[in-house]
DRENTOR-852642 format. One record per residue: x, y, z of N, C-alpha, C, CB in turn; residue number from 1. Coordinates in Angstrom, 3 decimals, decimal comma. Each point is the difference from the previous one (the first is absolute). Glycine has a CB too. Layout:
! residues N
((X Y Z) (X Y Z) (X Y Z) (X Y Z) NUM)
...
This chain:
! residues 151
((-2,180 -39,680 -16,040) (-0,432 1,268 0,592) (-0,504 -0,273 1,407) (-0,604 0,960 -2,272) 1)
((0,914 -0,068 3,171) (-0,405 -0,201 1,390) (-1,505 0,232 0,156) (2,295 0,709 0,781) 2)
((-2,865 -1,319 0,222) (-1,439 0,139 0,207) (-0,369 1,413 0,437) (-0,113 -2,420 0,600) 3)
((0,990 3,081 0,154) (-0,290 1,372 0,423) (0,002 0,932 -1,210) (1,030 -0,452 2,263) 4)
((-0,093 0,246 -3,166) (0,043 0,822 -1,213) (-1,243 -0,268 -0,853) (2,537 -0,021 0,037) 5)
((-2,965 -1,239 -0,111) (-1,230 -0,337 -0,726) (-1,192 0,711 0,620) (0,959 -2,235 -0,623) 6)
((-1,011 2,260 1,945) (-1,106 0,659 0,702) (0,002 1,505 -0,272) (0,089 -1,770 1,788) 7)
((1,098 2,373 -1,775) (0,099 1,430 -0,308) (-0,519 0,290 -1,411) (1,979 0,189 1,549) 8)
((-1,574 -1,031 -2,500) (-0,418 0,193 -1,385) (-1,514 -0,168 -0,143) (2,247 -0,818 -0,777) 9)
((-2,795 -0,218 1,394) (-1,450 -0,241 -0,082) (-0,776 1,141 0,654) (0,410 -2,484 0,018) 10)
((0,063 2,950 1,146) (-0,676 1,104 0,686) (0,092 1,292 -0,805) (0,509 -1,084 2,198) 11)
((0,620 1,291 -2,880) (0,136 1,195 -0,821) (-0,986 -0,044 -1,170) (2,432 0,181 0,652) 12)
((-2,568 -1,344 -1,262) (-0,951 -0,129 -1,107) (-1,433 0,228 0,478) (1,557 -1,613 -1,132) 13)
((-1,890 1,078 2,305) (-1,343 0,196 0,557) (-0,245 1,477 0,294) (0,061 -2,315 0,990) 14)
((0,947 2,993 -0,439) (-0,134 1,433 0,294) (-0,134 0,804 -1,285) (1,343 -0,303 2,098) 15)
((-0,635 -0,123 -3,133) (-0,089 0,670 -1,291) (-1,409 -0,117 -0,571) (2,432 -0,470 -0,411) 16)
((-3,001 -0,730 0,499) (-1,361 -0,220 -0,496) (-1,032 0,767 0,829) (0,702 -2,263 -0,818) 17)
((-0,432 2,400 2,127) (-0,907 0,720 0,887) (0,230 1,513 -0,059) (-0,063 -2,009 1,490) 18)
((1,037 2,435 -2,276) (0,367 1,411 -0,144) (0,407 0,634 1,338) (-1,572 0,145 -1,943) 19)
((2,271 -0,931 2,753) (0,544 0,480 1,272) (1,405 0,534 -0,279) (-1,382 -1,681 1,375) 20)
((1,470 2,979 -1,610) (1,255 0,602 -0,440) (1,108 -0,103 1,044) (-1,334 1,549 -1,394) 21)
((1,004 -1,336 2,669) (1,018 -0,052 1,047) (0,626 -1,390 0,088) (-1,233 1,783 1,266) 22)
((0,400 -2,815 -1,181) (0,508 -1,363 0,118) (0,761 -0,395 -1,258) (-1,912 -0,591 1,518) 23)
((1,382 0,948 -2,671) (0,667 -0,333 -1,259) (1,393 0,616 -0,058) (-2,231 -0,138 -1,135) 24)
((2,332 1,423 1,404) (1,304 0,672 -0,102) (0,968 -0,514 1,062) (-1,136 2,038 -0,925) 25)
((0,630 -2,314 2,127) (0,869 -0,495 1,066) (0,534 -1,389 -0,336) (-1,289 1,356 1,673) 26)
((0,423 -2,239 -2,159) (0,445 -1,355 -0,331) (0,904 0,002 -1,232) (-2,114 -0,917 0,996) 27)
((1,866 1,824 -1,929) (0,915 0,126 -1,145) (1,391 0,393 0,480) (-1,921 0,650 -1,498) 28)
((1,953 0,313 2,425) (1,276 0,443 0,560) (0,691 -1,158 0,720) (-0,905 2,345 0,249) 29)
((0,155 -3,122 0,510) (0,575 -1,125 0,738) (0,525 -1,064 -0,960) (-1,569 0,452 1,912) 30)
((0,802 -0,746 -2,952) (0,451 -0,998 -0,980) (1,220 0,502 -0,777) (-2,361 -0,847 -0,200) 31)
((2,434 2,145 -0,046) (1,184 0,566 -0,656) (1,227 -0,152 0,895) (-1,454 1,644 -1,242) 32)
((1,280 -1,426 2,546) (1,107 -0,168 0,946) (0,434 -1,464 0,057) (-0,841 1,959 1,351) 33)
((-0,111 -2,877 -1,395) (0,321 -1,431 -0,012) (0,762 -0,332 -1,281) (-2,057 -0,536 1,394) 34)
((1,600 1,061 -2,524) (0,679 -0,225 -1,278) (1,422 0,534 0,005) (-2,201 0,111 -1,131) 35)
((2,391 1,054 1,733) (1,334 0,584 0,108) (0,898 -0,896 0,847) (-0,971 2,315 -0,243) 36)
((0,433 -2,841 1,325) (0,777 -0,898 0,864) (0,341 -1,295 -0,732) (-1,119 0,981 2,026) 37)
((0,231 -1,429 -2,897) (0,252 -1,234 -0,745) (1,154 0,151 -0,989) (-2,411 -0,578 0,249) 38)
((2,566 1,746 -0,833) (1,066 0,193 -0,979) (1,269 0,581 0,609) (-1,751 0,317 -1,713) 39)
((1,730 -0,025 2,998) (1,203 0,492 0,670) (1,005 -1,148 0,082) (-1,337 1,712 1,347) 40)
((2,588 -1,399 -1,543) (1,009 -1,054 0,022) (0,428 -0,344 -1,415) (-0,961 -0,907 2,132) 41)
((1,611 -0,235 -2,253) (0,570 -0,376 -1,295) (-1,006 -0,646 -0,935) (2,157 -0,288 1,139) 42)
((-3,158 -0,395 -0,570) (-0,980 -0,681 -0,843) (-1,397 0,153 0,603) (1,759 -1,651 -0,766) 43)
((-2,757 1,683 -0,125) (-1,381 0,090 0,484) (-0,373 -1,304 0,688) (-0,615 1,611 -1,855) 44)
((-0,140 -1,485 2,947) (-0,432 -1,195 0,722) (-1,358 0,252 0,619) (2,385 -0,652 0,466) 45)
((-3,078 -0,423 -0,136) (-1,289 0,097 0,684) (0,250 0,204 1,492) (-1,121 -1,479 -1,744) 46)
((0,391 2,379 2,344) (0,131 0,221 1,441) (-0,898 -0,975 0,752) (0,542 2,438 -0,381) 47)
((-0,074 -2,861 1,552) (-0,834 -0,836 0,860) (-1,018 0,893 0,705) (1,885 -1,685 0,332) 48)
((-2,854 1,064 0,326) (-0,996 0,786 0,738) (0,659 0,869 1,066) (-1,696 -1,795 -0,417) 49)
((2,722 1,271 1,084) (0,685 0,776 1,035) (0,690 1,219 -0,595) (0,330 -2,089 1,330) 50)
((0,252 1,929 -2,514) (0,668 1,131 -0,647) (-1,018 1,033 -0,483) (1,878 -1,521 -0,697) 51)
((-3,017 1,068 0,188) (-1,060 0,919 -0,417) (-0,521 0,751 1,226) (-0,637 -1,518 -1,940) 52)
((0,493 0,802 3,049) (-0,447 0,621 1,245) (0,985 1,067 0,467) (-1,165 -2,128 0,623) 53)
((2,467 1,867 -0,784) (1,012 0,988 0,370) (-0,122 1,252 -0,862) (1,530 -1,851 0,729) 54)
((-1,807 1,680 -2,021) (-0,183 1,143 -0,901) (-1,233 0,802 0,426) (1,092 -1,279 -1,903) 55)
((-2,187 0,578 2,209) (-1,224 0,687 0,432) (0,209 0,740 1,314) (-1,359 -1,739 -1,167) 56)
((2,114 1,135 2,078) (0,297 0,651 1,277) (0,775 1,287 -0,227) (0,018 -2,229 1,146) 57)
((0,954 2,173 -2,042) (0,804 1,190 -0,312) (-0,874 1,095 -0,611) (2,026 -1,456 -0,355) 58)
((-2,928 1,060 -0,550) (-0,888 0,979 -0,636) (-0,966 0,615 1,011) (0,177 -1,274 -2,152) 59)
((-0,686 0,466 3,071) (-0,906 0,523 1,028) (0,739 0,989 0,902) (-1,337 -2,145 -0,059) 60)
((2,588 1,837 0,375) (0,795 0,908 0,826) (0,224 1,325 -0,726) (1,128 -1,971 1,093) 61)
((-0,870 1,900 -2,392) (0,165 1,228 -0,794) (-1,264 0,855 0,076) (1,591 -1,197 -1,554) 62)
((-2,755 0,558 1,480) (-1,265 0,737 0,053) (-0,186 0,675 1,361) (-0,996 -1,620 -1,649) 63)
((1,318 0,896 2,729) (-0,121 0,593 1,342) (0,922 1,198 0,153) (-0,607 -2,241 0,929) 64)
((1,853 2,097 -1,377) (0,966 1,096 0,121) (-0,412 1,189 -0,862) (1,817 -1,664 0,465) 65)
((-2,318 1,406 -1,655) (-0,434 1,088 -0,880) (-1,213 0,718 0,591) (0,878 -1,260 -1,998) 66)
((-1,808 0,492 2,578) (-1,180 0,622 0,613) (0,417 0,910 1,147) (-1,403 -1,985 -0,642) 67)
((2,360 1,530 1,436) (0,492 0,827 1,106) (0,656 1,271 -0,529) (0,343 -2,064 1,395) 68)
((0,477 1,933 -2,421) (0,681 1,160 -0,572) (-0,995 0,994 -0,588) (1,985 -1,437 -0,486) 69)
((-2,989 0,935 -0,222) (-1,001 0,893 -0,587) (-0,834 0,690 1,071) (-0,076 -1,465 -2,016) 70)
((-0,297 0,736 3,062) (-0,808 0,624 1,047) (0,817 1,043 0,763) (-1,360 -2,110 0,207) 71)
((2,652 1,844 -0,016) (0,870 0,986 0,660) (0,149 1,263 -0,840) (1,234 -1,869 1,115) 72)
((-1,321 1,705 -2,440) (0,140 1,140 -0,904) (-1,336 0,698 -0,241) (1,930 -1,151 -1,087) 73)
((-3,005 0,635 1,699) (-1,304 0,630 -0,146) (-0,738 -0,398 -1,268) (0,895 1,871 1,297) 74)
((-0,477 -2,921 -1,953) (-0,660 -0,461 -1,236) (-0,902 -1,185 0,351) (1,962 0,779 -1,456) 75)
((-3,112 -0,468 2,028) (-0,887 -1,035 0,522) (-0,585 -0,899 -1,081) (-0,527 1,534 1,851) 76)
((0,225 -0,991 -3,036) (-0,553 -0,834 -1,074) (0,988 -1,087 -0,405) (-1,352 1,951 -0,816) 77)
((2,595 -1,550 0,614) (1,030 -0,960 -0,397) (0,261 -1,002 1,123) (1,044 1,732 -1,500) 78)
((-1,067 -1,270 2,757) (0,197 -0,903 1,139) (-1,126 -1,021 0,077) (1,208 1,817 1,238) 79)
((-2,434 -1,382 -1,499) (-1,147 -0,915 0,032) (0,121 -1,052 -1,101) (-1,444 1,835 0,948) 80)
((1,912 -1,428 -2,126) (0,189 -0,951 -1,107) (1,043 -1,049 0,365) (-0,620 1,787 -1,653) 81)
((1,741 -1,354 2,217) (1,060 -0,933 0,394) (-0,495 -0,955 1,088) (1,736 1,726 -0,592) 82)
((-2,506 -1,211 1,539) (-0,553 -0,837 1,069) (-0,953 -1,038 -0,578) (0,224 1,903 1,628) 83)
((-1,069 -1,482 -2,571) (-0,941 -0,929 -0,631) (0,739 -1,095 -0,769) (-1,688 1,852 -0,175) 84)
((2,759 -1,476 -0,524) (0,795 -1,000 -0,717) (0,636 -0,983 0,984) (0,456 1,668 -1,839) 85)
((0,024 -1,149 2,965) (0,579 -0,869 1,030) (-1,021 -0,989 0,533) (1,578 1,821 0,614) 86)
((-2,830 -1,371 -0,455) (-1,056 -0,886 0,496) (-0,306 -1,107 -1,004) (-0,967 1,908 1,304) 87)
((1,043 -1,606 -2,601) (-0,211 -1,029 -1,018) (1,105 -1,056 0,117) (-1,126 1,683 -1,551) 88)
((2,358 -1,242 1,716) (1,122 -0,942 0,106) (-0,064 -0,825 1,285) (1,389 1,581 -1,345) 89)
((-1,919 -0,989 2,421) (-0,091 -0,708 1,291) (-0,848 -1,263 -0,107) (0,261 2,187 1,182) 90)
((-1,186 -2,226 -2,142) (-0,852 -1,181 -0,176) (0,815 -1,247 -0,336) (-1,843 1,500 -0,762) 91)
((3,011 -1,303 0,183) (0,826 -1,119 -0,461) (1,127 -0,340 0,973) (-0,543 0,660 -2,332) 92)
((0,690 0,121 3,379) (1,071 -0,224 0,981) (-0,534 -0,789 1,191) (1,136 2,137 -0,716) 93)
((-0,260 -2,876 1,399) (-0,455 -0,743 1,182) (-0,415 0,956 1,113) (1,520 -1,904 -0,610) 94)
((-2,376 1,416 1,501) (-0,469 0,801 1,133) (1,203 0,412 0,851) (-2,246 -1,207 0,007) 95)
((2,324 2,488 0,328) (1,101 0,501 0,806) (-0,140 -0,451 1,456) (0,205 1,980 -1,537) 96)
((0,925 -2,191 2,194) (-0,004 -0,419 1,400) (-0,396 1,157 0,907) (1,773 -1,700 -0,502) 97)
((-2,451 1,370 1,587) (-0,302 1,017 0,999) (1,280 0,284 0,786) (-2,445 -0,743 0,166) 98)
((2,430 1,803 0,633) (1,181 0,338 0,803) (0,347 -1,119 0,980) (-0,582 2,428 -0,214) 99)
((-0,435 -3,041 0,831) (0,231 -1,075 0,967) (0,608 -1,223 -0,686) (-1,925 0,838 1,390) 100)
((1,403 -1,193 -2,570) (0,536 -1,144 -0,738) (1,440 0,255 -0,430) (-2,310 -0,557 -0,795) 101)
((2,580 1,786 0,346) (1,349 0,367 -0,404) (0,959 -0,094 1,179) (-0,942 1,505 -1,767) 102)
((0,525 -1,003 2,926) (0,828 -0,053 1,199) (0,335 -1,444 0,359) (-1,043 2,134 0,813) 103)
((0,052 -3,018 -0,868) (0,213 -1,411 0,333) (0,965 -0,670 -0,977) (-2,298 -0,078 0,986) 104)
((2,103 0,312 -2,286) (0,871 -0,616 -0,998) (1,443 0,480 0,123) (-1,964 -0,187 -1,517) 105)
((2,149 1,492 1,714) (1,347 0,549 0,132) (0,658 -0,529 1,269) (-0,694 2,073 -1,254) 106)
((-0,068 -2,130 2,349) (0,558 -0,527 1,256) (0,442 -1,452 -0,185) (-1,483 1,555 1,335) 107)
((0,678 -2,347 -2,017) (0,360 -1,398 -0,256) (1,247 -0,119 -0,855) (-2,396 -0,603 0,180) 108)
((2,500 1,432 -1,216) (1,172 -0,046 -0,878) (1,260 0,426 0,735) (-1,473 0,463 -1,955) 109)
((1,355 0,570 2,792) (1,172 0,469 0,757) (0,431 -1,030 1,035) (-0,736 2,370 -0,345) 110)
((-0,226 -3,000 1,002) (0,316 -1,019 1,002) (0,635 -1,229 -0,658) (-1,907 0,822 1,433) 111)
((1,383 -1,240 -2,574) (0,527 -1,175 -0,702) (1,441 0,220 -0,443) (-2,315 -0,552 -0,771) 112)
((2,633 1,774 0,346) (1,353 0,301 -0,457) (0,919 0,465 1,104) (-0,965 0,569 -2,166) 113)
((0,413 -0,299 3,345) (0,809 0,489 1,122) (0,587 1,375 -0,256) (0,528 -2,346 0,550) 114)
((-1,262 3,193 -1,237) (0,500 1,326 -0,345) (-0,196 0,978 1,158) (-0,505 -0,456 -2,416) 115)
((1,569 1,169 2,754) (-0,065 1,058 1,009) (0,991 1,081 -0,399) (-0,683 -1,632 1,842) 116)
((0,279 2,862 -1,749) (0,918 1,097 -0,231) (0,034 0,526 -1,418) (1,305 -0,941 1,794) 117)
((-0,701 2,121 -1,909) (0,043 0,757 -1,245) (0,828 -0,697 -1,078) (-0,269 2,077 1,337) 118)
((1,326 -2,770 -0,953) (0,899 -0,625 -0,965) (-0,696 -1,095 -0,804) (1,906 0,520 1,518) 119)
((-2,976 -1,062 -1,008) (-0,695 -1,093 -0,671) (-1,273 0,459 -0,713) (0,932 -1,537 1,714) 120)
((-1,063 2,814 -1,986) (-1,201 0,533 -0,644) (-0,227 -0,629 -1,381) (0,332 2,154 1,251) 121)
((0,717 -2,278 -2,068) (-0,140 -0,568 -1,344) (-0,521 -1,427 0,010) (1,844 1,468 -0,723) 122)
((-1,165 -2,382 1,426) (-0,502 -1,381 0,058) (-1,377 -0,091 0,673) (2,374 -0,796 0,079) 123)
((-2,620 1,645 0,894) (-1,307 -0,006 0,674) (-1,097 0,416 -0,974) (1,107 0,529 2,203) 124)
((-0,832 0,483 -3,032) (-0,978 0,440 -1,000) (-0,269 -1,096 -1,021) (0,759 2,363 0,311) 125)
((0,304 -3,066 -0,719) (-0,162 -1,074 -0,982) (-0,898 -1,095 0,572) (2,277 0,509 -0,980) 126)
((-2,053 -0,878 2,233) (-0,821 -1,034 0,639) (-1,440 0,480 0,177) (2,038 -0,875 1,187) 127)
((-2,207 2,135 -0,793) (-1,341 0,550 0,220) (-0,758 0,083 -1,321) (0,840 1,314 1,981) 128)
((-0,182 -0,879 -3,046) (-0,651 0,092 -1,309) (-0,425 -1,385 -0,492) (1,368 2,049 -0,533) 129)
((-0,536 -3,055 0,790) (-0,350 -1,369 -0,400) (-1,227 -0,477 0,775) (2,421 -0,487 -0,539) 130)
((-2,497 0,825 1,817) (-1,139 -0,416 0,829) (-1,281 0,707 -0,439) (1,562 -0,416 1,926) 131)
((-1,445 1,674 -2,283) (-1,164 0,793 -0,391) (-0,470 -0,382 -1,406) (0,799 1,884 1,468) 132)
((0,117 -2,245 -2,328) (-0,289 -0,474 -1,357) (-0,881 0,952 -0,805) (0,217 -2,298 0,874) 133)
((0,128 3,599 -0,873) (-0,701 0,948 -0,845) (-1,372 0,435 0,480) (1,237 -1,003 -1,802) 134)
((-1,622 0,617 3,017) (-1,330 0,375 0,488) (0,025 1,282 0,815) (-0,608 -2,402 0,020) 135)
((1,763 3,085 -0,007) (0,111 1,305 0,655) (1,056 0,799 -0,749) (-0,689 -0,940 2,276) 136)
((0,516 2,245 -2,302) (0,926 0,889 -0,667) (1,360 -0,037 0,691) (-1,913 1,463 -0,721) 137)
((2,973 -1,334 -0,056) (1,357 -0,069 0,541) (0,278 1,026 1,084) (0,711 -0,851 -2,184) 138)
((-1,267 2,046 2,036) (0,203 1,044 1,005) (-0,599 -0,364 1,344) (0,006 1,663 -1,823) 139)
((-1,177 -2,289 1,785) (-0,633 -0,450 1,252) (0,829 -1,090 0,660) (-2,261 0,576 -0,924) 140)
((2,769 -1,505 0,100) (0,813 -1,094 0,537) (1,276 0,565 0,620) (-0,933 -1,596 -1,732) 141)
((1,603 2,515 1,017) (1,238 0,586 0,503) (-0,224 0,744 1,313) (0,818 0,199 -2,351) 142)
((-1,924 0,538 2,435) (-0,297 0,734 1,238) (-0,212 -0,960 1,162) (-1,032 1,847 -1,345) 143)
((0,345 -2,953 1,091) (-0,259 -0,976 1,061) (1,294 -0,709 0,418) (-2,341 -0,325 -0,885) 144)
((3,217 0,003 -0,068) (1,273 -0,634 0,327) (0,840 0,943 0,851) (-0,077 -1,342 -2,135) 145)
((0,125 2,610 1,732) (0,756 0,996 0,781) (-0,559 0,114 1,414) (0,523 1,267 -2,110) 146)
((-1,839 -1,243 2,215) (-0,618 0,126 1,317) (0,345 -1,199 0,885) (-1,867 1,335 -1,022) 147)
((1,790 -2,536 0,448) (0,265 -1,190 0,807) (1,487 -0,184 0,300) (-2,018 -1,046 -1,006) 148)
((2,891 1,578 0,149) (1,429 -0,083 0,293) (0,436 1,130 0,925) (0,379 -1,093 -2,221) 149)
((-1,275 2,007 2,507) (0,311 1,110 0,915) (0,823 1,092 -0,636) (-0,099 -1,606 1,835) 150)
((-0,089 1,831 -3,129) (0,776 1,034 -0,704) (-0,772 1,285 -0,093) (1,159 -1,751 -1,304) 151)
């Protein structure tokens, strides 16, 4: 079992004992998503910490998008719940890059690969995502790559 999954389980048990309903339900949901990812495919397998982190990142993104949708629809209570769940998940994700750090990393990746122009957007994104290594949302990375390629 991965150490991140162990930490999620231990934190969920602690929240359960402390009667923290928000944290308990959020971590249960996250562990259920990890379990689903483990059984996806032909055979059940243990996920590595990086794979668990990818699942948590996806779940946090779902919470952000749901909060935005609920707030746009005028359902502030539901939006606040989704935002709170996202904040619980953020505790387990790596610190996000600042705009300046993201700009520097993308510039370095583009320079190293010699990427210029619209035709090289795909390979440029792949190099930029590898440089960022999950510390920034894909949309932010794509916007920065487009900006630096002049698109």
